N, C-alpha and C positions, 0 to 999 in steps of 0.2 A: 435547633437540635434536631439530630437525625433520629429517625424512628425505624426500628427493624421492621421489616415486612416479613411475614410468614405465609409461605406458599403451601398448598397441599395439592396432591395429585387429584385430578378428577375421578369420579367414581368409575367412570368408563375405563380409565387407564389402569385402576387397580383390577377390574374385572378382566381386562386383557392380559395383564401380568399373571394373575393366578391361572387362567386359561392356558397360557404357555407353560407354566410351571407344572401343571398337573400331570401332563404326559411324561415329563422327566421324573417326577417323584414316583409315578406308577412304574416306570421303567427300572428306577433304582431299587424299588422294593422287590420287583419280580426278579431282577438279577441277584439281589442279595439272597433271596430265597432259594434260587437255583445253585449258585456258587458257594453260598456259605452253609446250605443244610442239605439240599436234595443231592448235589453232585458228591460231596465227600461220604454221605451215607451210601450211595450207590457204590462208590469205588471201594469203601471199607467192606461192604458186604459182598462184592465180587472177590476182593482179596482173601477174606475169611472164608469163603466157600471154596474157592479153587486153589489158593495158595496160602492156607492158614499157617503152616510151619513158617514159611519165608516172611509172611506178614507180621508174624509175632516174634522176629528176631532170630530165626533159626536156632532156637534154643536147644541145648543138649540137656535132656533130663535123666536122672538116676534116682530110682526110688521116689518118683514123682517131684523131685526137687530139681531146678535148674542149677547146673554145675558149669555152665559157660555157653557160649555161642559159636556155632561152626564159622562165624564170619568174623570174630575177634580172638586174637591170639592171647596166650597166657604165658607167663614167664616159668621156665623149667631150668633147674640148674643141677639137679641130682643126676648122677651117672647113669641110672637106670631109666632115664626118660629121654625121648626125643626131644631135641632142643630146637627152637624156632630162631626166626630172625630176631636180632637185637632191636630194641625199641627205645626211641629217644623221647617219648612223651613224658611229662612231668605232672604231678610230683612221683608217680610210680609208672613203670612200664606198662604198656598196653592200656592205657588210660583213655577210654573211649571218649571222655568228655574234653580232652586235649589233644586230639589227633594232630600230628606234625612230625616233620622230620628234625633232624638235627640242624639243618641249615648251614652245615659246615662246608666250606668249599674244598676241592681236591687238594690244595696246597696249604690248607689249614694244618699246622702242627698238632692242634688238638684232635683233628680227625686221624692223623698218622698214628698218634699215642693210644687213641681208642682201639684202632684197629689192631695195633700190635699187642695190647693187653688182651683183646679177644682171642687172637691167635695163640697167645701163650697159654690161656685158659683151656683152650680145645687141645693144645698139645699136650698139657699136663693130665688132662681127663683121659686121653687116649694116646700115650706115647707109642704104642705099636703101630699107629696109623701115620705112615710116612708120606702118603700121597698129599698133594697141595690141598689146602684148606678152602673149601668152596667159598667164593666171595660172599654169598648171600648170608652165611654164618657170622660174618665180622662186620657187616655194613647194615646200618638201619634203613629201613624203607621210608618212603616219604609219607606214609600215613601213620607209621609206628604201630599198626594194628594187624599186620599180616599174620593170618591163621595158618599159613602154608609154607612148606619149603619144597624145593624141586625134589624129584626122586633121587638125583644125584647126591643132593645135600642129606637126604634121609639114609641112604645106603652108606654114606661116608661114616655115620655114627653106628650102624648097624652091630658091629663086633663089640662095642663099648657097652651097648645096651644088653646084648645077649650075655656078657660075662658078668656085668652087674647083677643080672637076675638068675644067673646060672641056667639058663635055658638054651636050647639049641638056636643058632643064628637063623635057621630056616623057619622057626616059629615066629621070630621077629619079623623076618621078611614077609611071611604071609599076612601079618597084621598090616604091614606098611602097604603091601599090595592091595588089600582090602579097602584101605581108605585112600587110595591114590584116585584122584578126580581127573578126568580127561577134559580137554577144551570144550567149553560150552558150544553145543551143537556142532561140535567138531571144528569150529572156526575161531572162537574167541578165548583168549587167555592161553595159558601153558598147561601142560600136565603138572599136577601138583599133589603134595601129600598133606593131609589135615593133621597138624601136630597133636591138637587136644585130643581128637578122636582116637589117634593111634596110642596116646599115653593112657586114655581111659581104658582102652581094650587090653592094653599090657597089664593094667592093674587088676582087670577081671580074671587074668589067667590063673587056673588052679594049680 
């Protein structure tokens, strides 16, 4: 009959093992404290102290309430507003929880149909505008969240907005110019107009 033999590590081996694990455990605890607590608190404190507006989402406030973010677009379809780029996010446009493009290829008939429908909508809204429709007003961006349009796309809509609000076109132009942002540091990005800020300013006109 076979008998199972049970072996145990000598006490000296256990002491050696614990001695080798102790520095690793201390390092683990120290790094967890630094990367999990100290570093996040430091970066959060710096961000809140120097870039509080940006760190909190670049929120736009009216009467103490957030009405949107300067970094995320909103849908506008009324003739008296500046319209932004189409958004392909689901289940509603400009859904920050589902940022994405349409993923439709240039030869996809669905893309051609969507672009044609958007062109027809723009032409119907402003039949006097005979110039070519800016491409960005009929194609969705990769993120689906773009808060800006180019100055050219904004000016293309200027007369429609002025007529819908019965105000001089120069007044609308002044607001567009006010919320036109230059490339960051003069190098990064393009000159752009913030759609939400323009529309809020238009609504504040007396």
